[in-house]
C-alpha positions in Angstrom: -0.1 0.3 0.1 1.2 3.5 -1.3 0.3 6.7 0.8 1.0 8.8 -2.5 1.3 7.5 -5.9 1.9 10.0 -8.5 1.6 8.4 -12.4 2.9 10.6 -15.5 1.6 14.4 -14.5 2.0 17.2 -17.4 1.1 21.1 -16.8 1.8 23.5 -19.6 2.0 27.3 -19.0 0.6 28.3 -22.2 2.9 27.3 -24.4 5.9 26.4 -21.5 5.9 22.9 -20.1 6.6 22.8 -16.8 6.2 19.5 -15.7 6.6 16.3 -18.0 6.0 12.8 -17.4 6.2 13.2 -13.3 6.3 9.9 -11.8 7.4 8.7 -7.7 5.5 7.2 -4.9 5.6 7.8 -1.4 5.3 5.0 1.2 2.9 5.5 4.5 4.7 6.6 7.2 7.5 7.7 4.9 9.8 11.2 4.8 9.9 12.0 0.8 12.1 14.9 -1.0 11.7 16.8 -4.3 15.4 18.1 -4.5 16.2 20.3 -7.6 17.4 23.7 -8.7 15.4 27.4 -8.7 12.9 26.7 -11.8 13.2 23.6 -11.8 9.1 22.3 -11.4 9.1 21.8 -7.3 6.4 24.3 -6.7 4.3 23.8 -9.6 4.2 19.9 -8.3 3.5 21.2 -5.2 0.4 23.2 -6.2 -0.9 20.1 -8.3 -0.7 17.5 -5.5 -2.2 20.2 -3.3 -5.4 20.6 -5.6 -4.1 24.4 -6.2 -3.5 23.8 -9.9 -4.9 21.2 -12.2 -2.6 19.1 -14.4 -2.7 18.1 -18.3 -2.3 14.9 -17.8 -1.5 12.4 -15.1 -3.2 10.9 -12.1 -2.8 11.2 -8.1 -3.9 8.9 -5.4 -3.9 9.2 -2.0 -4.2 6.0 0.3 -5.3 4.4 -3.1 -8.2 7.1 -3.7 -7.7 9.0 -7.1 -7.5 12.9 -6.1 -6.6 14.1 -9.3 -9.6 16.5 -9.8 -10.5 16.6 -6.2 -11.2 20.3 -4.9 -8.0 21.5 -2.6 -10.6 21.7 0.0 -11.6 18.3 0.0 -8.4 16.4 0.4 -6.4 15.5 3.3 -3.4 17.4 2.7 -1.8 19.8 4.7 0.7 22.3 3.0 2.9 24.8 4.6 3.9 27.4 2.1 6.8 29.4 1.6 5.2 32.4 2.0 4.0 33.2 5.6 3.5 29.4 5.8 -0.1 30.1 4.4 -1.2 31.7 7.9 -3.5 34.9 8.6 -0.6 37.4 10.3 -3.5 39.3 11.9 -5.2 36.2 13.6 -3.5 34.8 16.9 -2.3 31.2 16.8 -5.7 29.7 18.4 -7.8 31.0 14.9 -5.5 29.8 12.6 -5.0 26.5 14.1 -9.2 26.5 14.0 -9.3 27.5 10.5 -8.5 23.9 9.0 -10.9 22.0 11.2 -13.7 24.3 10.6 -12.9 23.6 6.8 -12.2 19.7 7.3 -15.1 18.9 10.2 -17.2 21.8 11.2 -19.0 22.4 14.2 -18.3 20.9 17.7 -16.8 23.7 19.3 -15.5 21.6 21.6 -13.6 19.1 19.9 -12.3 21.7 18.0 -10.9 23.4 21.0 -9.5 19.9 22.3 -8.0 19.6 18.8 -5.8 23.1 18.8 -4.7 22.2 22.0 -3.3 19.2 21.2 -1.8 20.1 18.3 0.0 23.5 19.8 1.3 20.8 22.9 2.7 18.7 19.7 4.7 21.3 18.2 5.2 23.2 22.0 3.6 26.4 20.9 0.7 26.2 23.9 1.8 29.5 25.6 2.0 31.4 22.2 -2.1 30.5 21.5 -3.1 34.1 22.1 -0.7 36.1 20.6 -0.9 37.2 17.0 0.9 34.9 14.5 2.8 38.5 13.1 4.2 38.9 16.3 6.0 35.2 16.2 9.5 34.3 15.2 9.5 32.3 11.5 10.7 29.3 13.5 7.6 29.6 15.8 5.4 31.1 12.9 6.4 27.2 10.8 5.5 25.5 14.1 2.0 27.0 14.3 1.3 25.9 10.1 2.8 22.3 11.1 0.1 22.4 14.2 -2.2 24.0 11.7 -2.3 20.8 9.7 -2.7 18.5 12.4 -5.9 19.7 13.6 -7.0 18.6 10.1 -5.7 15.1 10.6 -4.1 15.0 7.4 -3.1 12.1 5.8 0.0 13.6 3.8 2.3 16.6 4.6 3.2 18.8 1.4 6.0 22.0 2.6 7.7 24.3 -0.1 10.9 25.0 0.8 9.7 25.7 4.4 13.2 26.2 6.3 14.9 28.8 3.9 13.8 32.0 5.0 15.4 30.7 8.8 18.2 31.8 10.0 21.0 29.3 10.3 20.9 28.0 14.3 16.9 28.5 14.3 16.9 26.5 11.0 19.0 23.8 12.2 16.9 23.5 15.5 13.2 23.5 13.3 15.2 20.6 11.3 15.8 18.6 14.6 12.3 19.2 15.5 10.7 18.1 11.8 12.5 14.8 12.5 11.0 14.5 15.6 7.5 15.4 14.7 7.3 13.2 11.8 8.7 10.1 13.9 6.1 10.3 16.4 3.7 11.0 14.2 4.2 8.9 11.1 1.8 11.0 8.6 4.0 10.7 5.0 6.3 14.2 4.2 6.6 15.5 1.0 9.5 18.3 0.9 10.1 20.8 -1.6 13.7 22.0 -1.3 16.5 23.1 -3.4 18.7 22.9 -0.2 20.6 19.5 -0.5 21.7 19.4 3.2 18.6 20.3 4.3 17.0 17.4 1.6 19.1 14.8 3.1 18.6 15.3 6.4 14.8 15.5 6.3 14.1 12.5 4.2 14.4 8.9 3.5 14.8 9.3 0.0 15.0 11.3 -2.3 13.6 12.5 -6.3 16.0 14.9 -8.2 14.5 17.5 -10.5 15.5 19.6 -13.5 13.5 21.2 -16.1 10.3 19.9 -14.5 11.6 16.2 -15.0 12.1 13.5 -12.3 16.0 12.5 -13.4 16.3 10.1 -10.3 14.8 8.7 -7.0 17.0 7.1 -4.4 18.7 7.0 -1.1 21.4 9.7 -0.1 24.1 6.5 -1.1 22.3 5.6 -4.4 22.1 9.4 -5.9 25.9 10.4 -5.1 27.5 6.9 -6.0 24.9 5.7 -9.2 24.1 9.0 -10.7 21.5 8.2 -13.2 23.0 10.9 -15.6 25.8 13.5 -16.0 23.8 16.4 -14.8 23.0 14.6 -11.3 26.6 13.5 -10.8 27.6 17.1 -11.6 24.9 18.9 -9.6 24.4 16.7 -6.4 27.4 17.1 -4.0 29.7 19.6 -2.3 32.3 19.2 -4.3 30.2 17.6 -7.1 31.5 14.9 -9.1 34.7 15.7 -11.5 34.0 14.8 -15.2 37.0 14.3 -17.8 36.3 13.6 -21.2 38.4 10.8 -23.1 38.5 8.2 -25.7 38.4 4.5 -25.7 41.1 2.1 -26.7 40.9 -1.4 -26.6 43.6 -3.5 -25.7 44.7 -7.2 -24.8 45.6 -8.2 -20.9 46.4 -11.7 -19.4 42.8 -11.8 -18.2 41.3 -10.8 -21.4 39.9 -7.5 -23.0 40.2 -4.3 -21.0 40.0 -0.6 -22.3 42.1 1.9 -21.8 40.8 5.7 -21.3 43.4 8.2 -23.0 42.2 11.8 -21.3 45.3 14.3 -21.6 47.3 13.8 -19.3 46.2 10.2 -17.8 45.4 6.9 -19.7 43.6 4.7 -16.8 42.8 0.9 -17.4 39.6 0.1 -17.2 38.6 -3.3 -15.1 37.3 -6.2 -17.1 34.3 -6.0 -15.3 33.5 -2.9 -17.6 34.4 -4.8 -21.0 31.0 -5.8 -22.1 29.1 -2.8 -21.5 32.1 -0.6 -23.3 31.9 -3.3 -26.2 28.2 -2.0 -27.2 28.8 1.3 -26.8 30.0 1.7 -30.4 31.7 5.1 -29.8 35.2 5.5 -29.2 34.3 8.4 -26.9 33.7 8.4 -23.2 32.8 10.7 -20.0 34.2 9.7 -17.1 32.9 10.8 -13.3 35.6 10.9 -10.2 34.1 11.2 -6.7 36.6 14.1 -5.0 36.5 11.8 -2.4 38.2 9.0 -4.2 41.4 10.9 -5.3 44.2 10.1 -3.0 47.3 12.1 -2.4 50.7 10.8 -2.8 50.5 10.6 1.4 48.1 8.0 1.7 49.6 5.7 -1.4 52.1 3.8 0.4 49.5 2.4 2.7 47.2 1.9 -0.3 48.3 1.7 -3.3 47.3 -1.1 -6.4 48.9 -1.8 -9.6 45.5 -0.8 -10.9 46.1 2.8 -9.5 46.7 5.5 -11.9 48.9 8.1 -10.7 49.6 11.5 -11.9 51.0 14.7 -11.1 49.1 17.7 -10.1 48.9 21.6 -8.9 47.2 23.0 -6.1 45.4 26.0 -7.5 43.3 26.8 -4.6 42.7 25.3 -1.2 39.9 26.0 1.3 38.9 24.0 4.9 35.1 23.0 4.9 33.8 21.0 8.0 37.3 19.3 9.6 38.2 18.6 5.2 40.8 20.2 2.8 38.9 21.1 -0.6 41.3 21.4 -3.0 41.0 22.4 -6.5 44.0 20.3 -8.9 45.4 20.9 -12.2 46.5 18.4 -14.4 50.3 19.2 -16.2 50.5 21.0 -19.6 46.5 21.4 -19.9 43.4 23.3 -18.4 41.8 20.4 -16.6 41.4 21.1 -13.4 39.2 18.9 -10.7 38.4 19.1 -6.9 39.7 16.9 -4.1 39.0 16.4 -0.5 41.8 15.6 1.9 42.0 14.5 5.1 44.5 16.6 6.5 44.7 20.2 7.6 44.0 23.2 5.5 47.4 24.8 5.8 49.1 21.4 4.5 47.9 22.0 1.0 49.6 25.3 -0.3 48.8 26.8 -3.1 51.5 26.5 -6.3 52.4 22.6 -4.5 53.1 19.9 -6.7 52.2 16.5 -5.7 51.3 13.3 -7.0 47.8 11.8 -6.8 46.1 8.8 -8.1 42.5 7.6 -8.8 40.8 4.1 -8.9 39.5 3.2 -12.1 37.3 1.1 -10.4 35.9 4.1 -8.6 35.1 5.9 -11.5 31.0 6.4 -12.8 31.2 6.1 -17.0 28.4 8.2 -18.8 27.1 8.0 -22.3 29.1 11.1 -24.5 25.8 11.4 -26.4 23.0 11.3 -24.1 25.2 11.5 -20.9 23.0 8.8 -18.9 24.9 6.6 -16.7 26.8 3.4 -17.9 28.4 1.9 -15.6 29.1 2.7 -11.9 31.0 1.0 -8.8 28.3 0.0 -6.1 28.6 1.3 -3.0 28.3 -2.4 -1.4 29.0 -5.2 -4.2 31.7 -3.7 -6.2 31.0 -2.9 -9.6 27.5 -2.8 -11.4 25.9 -1.9 -14.9 23.3 0.8 -14.7 20.2 -0.2 -16.3 19.5 3.0 -18.0 17.5 5.8 -16.6 15.0 4.5 -13.3 12.6 7.2 -14.8 12.7 5.6 -18.2 10.6 2.8 -17.2 6.9 2.4 -15.7 6.5 3.2 -12.4 4.9 -0.2 -11.3 8.3 -1.5 -12.7 10.2 0.5 -10.1 8.7 0.8 -7.3 6.6 -2.4 -7.4 2.8 -0.6 -7.9 0.1 -2.0 -9.7 -0.5 -0.4 -13.5 -3.4 2.1 -13.4 -6.4 1.1 -14.8 
């Protein structure tokens, strides 16, 4: 049983295609994030799910009941908007909380007061019930919006970048409260955001969107280590995945046919497991993806060196300290190619202009098609190498997530 099922949502504004065949599912009690840059279609998707907009094509099911054309007021969905969270600023907190009850249930003031008090206690804002919303801090206003949804007893929460306007300390505190609120209530969340750390902190699975399309759905590990497209690889992470373009050349080794990648100053030999997919490629060009964390500096090579590694000299162009690690921008000799690496040593030990050796492990490469830019092959973060089965959104939703196809 799925709490939310979305099939092929498509939306135009005039001649502009805003959403294209968006499909995903949310499990009961799951926290789910839709992550993408500004203008990727996140807010439009939220408005379609909440009933504020009508889709051109597609279906939306909530707990197995189709709500595609159901009016917004009749959907059992709590919506927390980005702009003042959808609250009425000149009313007090209790009046804001009771609004959703009157709309959803009506009558019985005693029951309404009881729900308001219980919801306020759940979000620790019972002391603010008589205060006007406009006098509250941003953090408390967000808590009021969440409590208002709780009064409605929704089957789903939709949040539209609801933490973006908070200062950093408040944002971190409210983020922890959101996680705890979700755990205690087990109401499924769909959180729209462009902030990567926030998406991975709040959600168990994340859908990555760009230009109105869902490019990939997965856990943090799946998105980082097996990105479905080059765009996902280059957008996710700080710093994001490095990419180098090269061309392939077959070569016979004692254990069979291998491919070598010629990419300016480096020519790594790929593992034999990759030979099959590259033989099917029928294209001499390739795009190589290398995570900054997978680049080994020379001071670690004595302990970790393997004959399959590819070593090159690099020059440090810039370095900075970030969250206990050193981020270094490096340049390959005699080229303009630059890439980022992450080292576990103090910042002042990686100096600008310094030249040293780094090594790449070909078994940690991601390979992308030179034309479609889709993933061809990637290292599995659990069981060695694995071949990509294609864009996870290109197949039907029920094939990916074991849903029954819509009738």
